N, C-alpha and C positions, 0 to 999 in steps of 0.2 A: 655736385655736392661740395667739392673742394672750393668752388668759387665763392660760396657765401662766407667762407672764413678769410677771404682775401679782399673783402669789400668793406665799406663803412658808410653808414647813413649820414655821418656828421652829427654834431651835438643835436639832440632832440630826435632820436630815433623813434620807432613806433611805440615803445613802451613808456617812455618818460619824456616830457618836455622840460628841458633843462633851463636853468636860470641864466640871465645875462652874466658875462664874465665867469662862465662855468669853470674854465680851466684854472682860474685864479683862486677858486674856493679851496679851503683845506679838505683833504680826503674825507675826514669824518663828516664835514658839512655836505659833501657830495653824496656820500652814502645815505645819510639821513634824508636828503632831498629825494633821492631815488626811491627809498622805502616809503616815504610819505606821499609821493605823487604817482606811484604806479597805479594804473587804472584797471588792473585785471584781477584783483583779488576775488571778485564775485563772478568773473567770466571764465577763469581757467579751472580745470580739474573738477568741474561740476558734472552732474549727470547729463545736462544739456550739451556741454562741451564734448564729452565722450560720445554722445549720440551723433554729433556732427563729425566726429573723427573716429570711425570704427576701426581704423588701423592702428590706433594708439594703444599703448599698454594701459589697461584699465584696472587698477587695484581697488576694486569697490570696497574692500575691507578696511581701507585706510580712510579715516574721516577727512572731509574736505579741509577743515580748519587746521589740520596737522601739517599741511603742506606750507603753511605760512608761519610756522613757529621756528624758534632758534634752539636746536638741541645743544646742550652743554657737553663738554668732553667727559665730565664725571658721570653725567646721566647716560651718555652713550656707552661708555665703558661698562657701567653697571647693567645696562639693558642687554649688551652682548653676552654677558654671563660667562666671561672667561675666554672669549675669542681672542682678545688682546690680553696677554698674560700680565697680571698685576705684579706689584712689588710689595714686599713686606717692610713696613716702616714702624718701628716701635711695637713689633709683634701684631701689627694690624695690616691687613691687606689693603693696599691703596692702588689707585689707577696707575698704569705705567706712564713713564715720561712720554710726552707726545713728541712726535717727529715733525717739526714744521717743514714745509716744502715751499721754497721760494726760488723759482727759476730765475737765473741771472744773479742770484745772491749766494745761496748755499747749494744750488744745483747749477753747475756751470759747464758749458761746452767749451773745450779748448784743445786745439791740436788733435782733433779726431778722437778725443777722450771726453768722458763725462767725469767731472769732479763733484764729490759730495762732501760738503763741509771741509773744503780745501784738500781733500784726499783723493788721489786718482782712483776711480772706481772701475769702469769698464770702457770699452770702445763705444763710440756712438752707435755703431750697428748692433753691438751686444745689448746696449741700453734699450734700443727700440725693440729688439727681439724679446727682451724680458717683458716689456709693456705689452707686446702683442700676445705673448703666451698667457699673461694674466687676464687680458681682456677676452681671450678665446679659450679659457680653460675648459676642460671636458664637462664639468658640472654645468657651466653656462650653456654650452652647446646642446646638452641634453634637455635643458629647460626652455630653449628658444629655437624657433618660435612655436607656438601652438601646442605646447606640452604643458599640462597642468602643473602648477607649483603650489606649495602650501599657501592657502588663502586664509590667513588669520592675522588679525591686527596684533596678536601677541608675538607673531613671528617676523613682522616687518616693522622697520622704523623709518618714518618719513624724514629724510635728511633735509629736504626743503626745496625751494624754488629759487632760481638764480637768474638775474639778467646778465647777459654776456656783454661786456664792454671791451673796447680795445685795450691793449696792454697798459696804456697810460691811465686807464680808469676814467677817461673823460668822454669817450665817444661810444654811444650806444649802438650796438650792431643790430638791434631788433630781434635777437635770438634769446629764447628762454630755455633753461634746462631744469628739469624736474628729476630728483634723485631719491631713491629709497634703498635700504639694505636689509637683507635678512640675516639671521643669526649664523648662517654658514659663510657669511662674507660676500654673498652675491649681491651685486648692484643692479638695479633696474630703474627705468624711468623713460622720459620722453624729451626730445629736442623739438622745439617749435620755432619756425620761421614766421614771425608775425606779418611780414610783408606779403608772403605768398600763402599763408595759412597752412603750409605743409608741416607734417609731423613725421618724425623718425623715432622708432623705438631704440632705447639704449640698453645694452647688455655689458656687464663688466663684473669686476670683483675687487676686493681689497685684500692685500697680502698682510697677514697678521703681525709678522715680525718687523717689517719695515714700515707698515701703515701706508704703503703706496697703493693708490687707486688707479686702475686703468679700465677704460670702457670704450666701446665702439658702437657704431650704428648698425642696425640689422642689415642694411643694404650695402655696407662697406666694411670689409674686415681688414683693409690696409690702413685706413686713417684711424689712429689710436689717440685717445685723449687721456691725459694723466694729471694727477694732483695728489695732495696729501690728505689723508682722512681727517686729521685734526683740523686742517684749514677749512674743511667743509663744515665744521661746527662753528666757524667764525662768520663775521659779516662780509668778509671778502676772502677770496681764494684764488691764487694763480692757477691757470689752466694751460698746460703745455699740449700742443696738438702736433702729432707726427703725421706727415703725409707720405709715410714710408720711412726707410732708414736714413735717407740723405736730406730730407727737407722737413722743416718744422717751423712753427710760429707759436705765439702765446697770446692769451687773452686774460681778462680779469673777470671773475664771477662776483657779483654783488647780490647778497642775500635779500630777498623780498619778504618782509615780515608784516603781519597785520595783527598786532597784539594789543 
């Protein structure tokens, strides 16, 4: 499983055929091209797709087209109904300030410590342990796998579908991530390897105070993925991948929209 995060298909992976001079295109041009040329909007997350992948998480209560929309931060905060505490501005309750998450910029590893916004936070090991605890919280373990969860469109928000690119945002890995959240902050979804057609269920959670997201795959509780919840409402989101406490890498998620 770890090997697929250390490979690259080169420009033009399974999900998108990229344009010549791809790496010289501005990031917004690359994002738009990926979104306009993804060939799977009518192939993924349909009843036929789930029928061919019986081991996938299948939230039948979420409509297919919702997986290809872009949720806004304001709408997401309102939908959660207080999970992220709001702030009062001019006597009106407003969304809380979002916490952007950019590994290598405001989340930095240095001298065995992790710095957040230039402030020493915790050791690298402690940072991994925090992510592990969040991705393996008791509520998630109780609900996964094969334990019924609340199956209602009112209780789940489709965060979206993302193509996974190398850190530079130029090389398609051929991996897709589907994510949703419920009002208790539990994250669910699927990871798909387009080359092998393999699927892994995703389990995780979002921490309401820091807005930090951590999730894992059903078959591997050591490899932990993390990002910022606000970033998941944008067209791109950095993804930090821990292979344990001492080894990590990063990728870029590009949102796939069909609006």
